[in-house]
N, C-alpha and C positions, 0 to 999 in steps of 0.2 A: 447490614450496611448502606452506607452512606455516600454520595457524589463525594464531600467534600472530603470524605476519607482516601481519595487519592488526588486529594491539591498539596501543591508545594511552589515555593516562589522561585522563581527564574529571572534575576535581573537580566535587562535585554540584552547586555554583552554578552553573553552567553550563546545567543542565537547565532547558528553560523551563517554569514550573507552570500559565499560563495565556496564551491565545492574547493576542495584541496586537488593537488599536482604532485605527484600522480595519484591518482585512485585509490590505489592499496596503502598511502602514505598518514591516513587519520587513524587515531588512537582506537586502542580495541582496551574495554572495560571487562575483564571476565569473571562472571559471578557466579558460586558455585548454588546453587538453589536449596539445595539441603543444609550447607555448613553455613550459608550468607557469606562464606571469604570471598573477598573481592581481591583480584591482581589485575596489573597492568599491561599491556603489550602494545603494539602495531598492528596493524591489521594484514599488514604484508607477511607478519607471522603467523598466521592462523592457522598453517599446515600443523603447527607444533601442539594445537590442542585437538588435534583431528584425529582419526584412527584409521587403518586401512578397513575397506570393510563399511566404510561410514557412506552415509547418502546426503548428500546436500540438497534440498528440492526449493528452486528457483523461480521467479514468476517471470515471464518472460514476455507480460505485456508491452506495450510500446504508447507512450503519451501521444496522444493526438494536437494537432493546432487546434484545440477545441476554443479558442478566445476570438469571437468574432464581433463585429461593429455592423450595426443595421440601420436604416432611418425608417423612422414612422410615416404616415400618409404625410402628416405635418409637416415633418423635416426635419423633427427631433431625434437626437442621437441615441441608440440604444445599444448596449451589450449586451450579447448572447456569448452565454456558456455553454459547449455541449457538455451533459453527466453521462448520457447512457441510451445508447441504440436501442430504439424498439423494432423498427422495421427498419429496410432499405433507404426509406425517404424520410423517416420519424422519430424523432430525438425528443429525449426528456434534458430540459435545459433549466438552467439560473437566466432571469433577464431582468435588466435595468431600468427602471423607466414607469412611468405613470400612463395610468389607459391603455394596459396591455392587456384587453380582454379576448375571448372567445371569439374568432372570426378575423380579428384584425390582420393585417397581411403588414408585415416588414418587408425594404427591400437591404439586401446586403451591399455594404460598399465594395467600390474595386469592380462594379460590372457583376456582382454575384448571382445568384438565385434569390427569386422571391421564398418567402417564410410565411403561414399563416400558422398561427396559434390554434391549435385545436380543442386544449383542456386546459384548463387554471386549476393548477394544484395548491398545495400550502405554500405559503409567505411569494417570495419573488419564484418559484417553480411554474414550469409550463411545460405543457406536449409539443411542438411544432413539427408541422410539416414540411419539407423544402419542397417548393415546385421547380425543381432545377436540380442538376448532377453536383451536390453539394461534395461529394469526395474528391473532384477533380480540383476543386476550388480552394478549398483548406488547405492544402500545400502552400498556396499561391498567397493567399491573404490571411490566414490563421494565424496566432501566435500561440504558444505555448504556453499555458498558464501556470503562473508559480505559486506558491503557498501565500496567502497574504502577509504571511512575518517574514519573508523575503524583500528587502525593500529596493536591493543593488540589481541592474541589469545583468541579464546575464549572457556573456561574449558569444558562449558558443553552446547551441539549445542540445548539441549532443551530450552534453555534461547533466543533462537533466532525462538521459536513457540511461539506463541498463546497456553492457555491453554485451548481452545475450536477447534483447530486446527484439520480438520479431511483431507479434501480434497487435496492428494498431487498435484501440478502444478507450484508452484510461484517458482521465481528466488530472492523474497527478501519477507521480512514477514511486515505483517500489523500492523506496528509498534506502533500505537495509544491502539491496544488490549493486548501491553505485560504487560500493567499496572494490568492486573486484574489477579486476584486468584480464584479460585474456591470456597474459602470462603466467599470471595466478592461478588460475583456471587449469590450465595445462599441467603446473606445477601439481597440484592438488591430486590430479588425476594421475600423476606418476607416483606420487603416493599409497595409489591404493583408494580413494576417496572418490565415491562413485556423484554423478551429476543428473540431476533427473527435474524434468520441468513441468508445468501447472501455470494454467494461467488465470488469472483475477485484473478483469478490469474495473482499475479502481476509481471512485466517484471523489468529490470535493467533502461528503460528509466525514472524511477520515480526518480533516481538521478540524470540527466543529467539535466545540467542549459540552459537555452533556448538562442541559442547564436544568433538569429536572433535580429536587433534591434525594431522591431515591432512583436511583439507575432502573430498576423495575419499570420503571414510567419511563422509559426513553425509547422512542422509536427510529431502531436501525433502520436504513434505507438498503434496500437489496442491491448487490452487484453480480454480475454474470463471473459463472468460474466453470472452468473444466480442467479435469486431473485425466489424462488420455490413458490408454490402455498399458502403452509403455511403460507411463510413471508405475500406476497399479501393478503392474508385475516386477518394478524394480524394485517399488516399497518391500510387497510380498517377500522378495528373496532376499535381502537386506535383514529383513526382522527373522527369517527364519534362519538365517546365518550368525546371528547373532548382534549384527550391526546397529549403528543406530541413524534414527531419521531424524536430521536435520530440516528444520523450517529456516528458510531465508526470508525474512519478513514475515509480518504480521497477516499480511497478504496471503502467503502460502500458509502460514497456520492457519487460516480461515476455508482455504481451499481444503486440505488435508482433510480436516475436521469435518466440514460437510460431508465431505465423500466419505468418509466412516459411517456417517450417520445414515445416511443413503444405501451403504451397502448392506446387503442382504446377507445375514449370515456371519455378519462381523463379529468373531468370537475367538475359539481357541486356535483356530489354523492362523487367525494374525493375517489374512487376508482382505486386500482391497479391492474393493472394484471401481471402474473409471466412473467417472461424473461429469454432466454437464447439464449446468441450469443455473439457476438464479440460487444466492445464499442469502438469507438474514440473520445468521447465526452471530448472535453477540456472545461474547466469551467473558464471563465476571468470574471472580473467585466463588471456588466450590463446584467449577467445570470439572470432568473429570478428562482429561484428554486421553483420547483411543490410539492415536498415531504417535504424534511430535514428540521425541525423547530429548530435543536440544532447538535451540532459539538462537540466532543471530537477527538482530533488531537495533535501531538506533534508540534514539533518547526521545520520548513523547510528551504532548503538551499535558499539563495537567490536567486533570477533570474531564480526560479524554477517553472513548471507547478501548484506544490502543493501549493507554498506562492499565488500564482495567483488564486487559487480554493479557499483557506482561505479569501482571501483578496475579493474575489464576495460574501462572506458570509456575512463577518463581515465589511466590510471596507478597503480599504486600508490604511488609516490613522490611524483607531482603531488598525489595527493589526503591523503595523510596530510602532507604537507608547507602544503597549503592548512587543513589539520583547525589545525595548529598557528599559521598566521596567524589564523585564526578565535580561536580561543580568545587567544590575546595581543591581539587586537581586539576581544575580550569578546561575539562573538556569543554567540547563545541557540542550544542545540540540542536537537534529536529533535523530537516529532510537532508544537509549539506553538513551536517554535524558527524562527531563519531560514532563509533559502533559498541555494542555490547553482545558477548557470548555467553548465552546462560546454558548450563549445562547441570 
């Protein structure tokens, strides 16, 4: 298996630059992972393809205004992008600028607190400690970071949040969930479809292409996730009753499968245990899924860990063929684009 096996051409005009209104008006490509058959629908029609007793598992993380600006002691401007909280006052970040060594202090703009670089990681990554209350500062001066392929400003920052977002901590949205509206969620529950929630705080590595020729040499960064007790119970109940566990987004997939790997006695009783902790699970073709039986996802970047994950679930040939059909049918790609339902 080579990274180039997951490459495809995508002209820039296919990359969605703004979300559609209403949220559920996006298109939906239906992919049968066994036969490779492709059908087309609207996301608002997703209820037609779900069964009573199915369980949708959604990621309730919330994107924080993680893009900050600071000044070096010399007066030079520095961009700071929060990636992952390590402690109450300590974050792993991306920083843009020169001379940002351990011990250097920066002053956040707009009367924000100082921060000190505590550790130098690979590339532009740093571990920084804030010398004041940064959580109170973020809503006032921080900006919601958008993926690098989105060039148009977002008029309403809430459109880069799911309607069920509750737990602040992500640098990027779990974009498969952006298609749901409160009305659609109520409609699905009325049809007998269950809803359950996990949390995975998304880092920007989700957008980074794999640069190594062999995916096995790629170092995936860790993210924090949680599968609570009530979700574990809902999954176990659903599976015992013969329902399907359908992950909304690759982040939910990784949380579910990480919990399964850490569940004691995960076996014939099909039980899954609650889980809270880090995950560095890298899913590539050949992986055996323990929990996920269906997946709602967007269209992903070539050579990315996400297209590899989807290919592990649906088959690389099926996925790449579906992507070519989506291009022919003029689907919209990436974060604000259309969706796929794979079963």
